[in-house]
C-alpha positions, 0 to 999 in steps of 0.5 A: 725846719728850714735851711739854706745851703752856704757851701763856699769855703771862703771865711772872713778873715781866714783861709783854706790850707792844704786843700781841706775845708777849714783846715789850718785856718788861723783867725785873729779877728779879735785880740786873744785876751778879748775873744770870749768877751767879744763872743759874749757881747754878740760879736765874732771871733772866728776859730783857731784851727790847728794845722794838725787837723789837715793832716788827716782824711775826714769823714765829716766836713762842717761848713759855715754852719749856723742854727737858730731856734726861732730868733735865738741863734745857737750856732755861729758859722762853725767850720770844722772837719772830723778826722776819719777813724779817730775820736773827736771830743766837743768840750765847752761850758753848758749851753755852748752848743756841743749837743746842738751841733752833734744832733745836727749831724744826724738831723735830729733837730729836724724834729724841733719846730722853728729851727732854721740853719744855714751852711752845710755838713758833708758826710763822706762828701755827700751833703746831708741837707741836700734836697731829696736826702732820705733822712732815715737812710742818712741816720742809718749811716750814723750811730747815736748814743745818748746821755741816759741809756735807752734800750728798747723794752725787748730782749738783748738780742732784739735790741741789737738786731732791731735796725736789721729787722727794720730793713727786712733782714730775716736770716737767723744766721745773719742776725745771730752773727751780727748780734754776736759781733756787735756785742763783742764789739761793745765788750758785752758778749761775755756778760750776756751770751747766756741771757740774750733773750732776757729783757735789755732793761734788766741789765745794769746802767753800764751794761745798758749803755754798752748794749746801746753802743752794740745796737748803734754799731750793728749797722756798721755806721760811718760815724758814731755819735756819743752825747755824754755817754758816761754822764749817768754812769758810776766810775767803774762803768765809765772806765768800761765805756772809755776802754770801749771807745778806745777799742772802737777807734780806728774802725769807727769815726767817733764824735763825742760830747763830754763835760769831763776834761779828764775824759776828753784828754784820755779818750780823744785824738782831737778836741774842739773847744766851743763857747756860746755857739762858736768854735773857739779852738780845735786841734790834736788833744795833746796840744789843746790840753798842754799847748793851746794857741789861745789863753782862753782855751788854756783857762777853760781846760785848766778849770779857771772858768766854766 
């Protein structure tokens, strides 16, 4: 993987408001009714970012970020700031770049050949792409939960404390405390407290996903990344995960990818609409779903396309 840093906050056709990168930017480089058509034809129609985003402190700043898989560009100069202690949803049609952007936050795309990026991402002001960054250390600052539950083939207890053991923690009292705290944080403790030494794979799908969340929060990450965490779950398990996300918000900054518009409207504080690798509109969730600035956003969230 190769990258080039591009940290200047200048964005063609826009401005920086309230001292926050990308906050308050209103771009109108393409007519509103033609915006998605311009993007589909390979043109540029930069994002409309609501002023409400600037009112929050930010845990992550994505700055003029682009990504290519070989010669194919998958992300186009994305600029957005993720509010601290809030839930931010990424929505958009399949193939719009949501998961690609999420995977860039913990540099999972480093594992793919022929990936090239420009721009930067800053986690609590630290560039995650700076030379000399310890990628393993960086990933310890984030928790990642995938679409399909992926508990390790070991006990429930060992799943939760795995990252601490890797770091060399050997104190049983410390491990016990973190296991209990993490399972309680994932709303799973009462269901498994008497079976901690059973294999994590013996749990139901919904329980496995909450176990993965417990494992992710055990190391107290700065950001929790969720890639469609409910897509493989039944409605009852989905409701439990959504309730859990609500409980975790505030203590953790959560960035979630979802295809479910109702879910995004229920669980998130902020929502970003993406299309073909471009950020189209980003603002407080009630505004995106009931009073978006763009007709294209309204068309998507009301099911007229996608």
